[in-house]
C-alpha positions in Angstrom: 6.9 -3.3 -1.5 8.0 -5.2 1.5 10.8 -4.0 3.5 12.3 -6.3 6.1 12.3 -5.2 9.8 13.5 -6.7 13.3 11.2 -5.9 16.5 11.4 -7.4 19.6 7.9 -8.6 20.9 7.1 -9.7 24.6 6.4 -14.0 25.1 2.6 -13.2 25.8 2.1 -11.5 22.4 4.5 -14.1 20.8 2.1 -16.9 22.2 -0.9 -15.5 21.0 0.9 -14.8 17.5 1.4 -18.7 17.7 -2.1 -19.9 18.5 -3.4 -17.9 15.8 -1.0 -18.8 13.5 -1.8 -22.6 14.2 -5.9 -21.7 13.9 -5.1 -20.3 10.5 -2.8 -22.3 8.9 -0.3 -18.9 8.8 3.4 -18.6 9.0 4.4 -16.2 11.6 5.6 -13.3 9.3 2.2 -13.8 7.6 0.5 -14.0 11.5 2.0 -11.3 12.6 1.2 -8.8 9.2 -2.3 -9.8 9.7 -2.4 -8.5 13.6 -0.6 -5.3 12.4 -2.9 -4.4 9.6 -6.1 -5.1 11.7 -4.5 -3.2 14.4 -3.7 0.0 12.2 -7.2 -0.7 10.6 -8.9 0.1 13.8 -6.6 3.0 15.2 -7.7 4.8 11.6 -11.1 3.9 12.6 -10.6 5.4 16.1 -9.1 8.7 14.7 -11.4 9.1 12.3 -14.2 8.6 14.9 -12.8 11.3 17.1 -12.6 13.8 14.2 -8.7 13.8 14.3 -8.2 12.3 10.6 -10.4 12.8 7.6 -11.7 10.4 5.4 -9.1 10.8 2.5 -6.4 10.4 5.2 -7.6 7.4 6.5 -7.6 6.0 2.8 -4.0 7.4 2.0 -2.7 5.7 5.5 -4.2 2.4 4.7 -3.4 2.1 0.9 -7.3 2.1 0.0 -9.7 4.0 -2.2 -12.1 6.3 -0.2 -14.5 3.7 -1.0 -12.8 1.0 0.9 -11.8 3.1 3.8 -15.6 4.6 4.0 -17.0 0.6 4.5 -14.3 -0.3 6.4 -15.8 2.2 8.8 -19.1 1.2 8.4 -18.2 -2.1 9.0 -16.6 -0.8 12.6 -20.1 0.9 13.3 -18.1 4.3 12.8 -20.6 7.5 11.7 -19.2 10.0 9.8 -17.3 12.9 11.7 -18.8 15.7 10.4 -22.0 18.1 12.0 -25.0 19.4 11.1 -23.4 22.8 10.8 -20.7 21.7 8.7 -22.7 19.8 5.9 -25.0 22.8 5.7 -22.0 24.9 5.2 -20.6 22.1 2.2 -24.1 22.3 0.8 -24.2 26.1 0.5 -20.6 26.5 -0.8 -21.7 23.8 -3.6 -24.7 25.9 -4.2 -23.1 28.9 -4.8 -20.6 27.4 -7.0 -23.1 25.8 -8.9 -24.7 29.3 -9.7 -27.4 28.8 -7.4 -29.3 25.5 -8.2 -28.7 22.1 -7.1 -31.9 20.8 -8.5 -30.9 17.3 -10.5 -32.8 17.4 -13.5 
């Protein structure tokens, strides 16, 4: 669903939008949507890298699957935001829930 919003943009941003719009052949609204989306993706990558949001939260905010958000993070060079200790703790919980065995047969 698209909602119409009115925003005020500084002249320098409008000039940059017009330049991008001319290069891509987009209309003004599409150019601004594209830039806002890229900015949102960048912001979520930075928050995830700092450990301030989870992978699931990243996916929810961006309205994409967890897999798609993981691929976005990889493209931006963002590594996982959990420590080895956290990974080992998660593995221990998995082993306990699986009855002590996590071997694949």
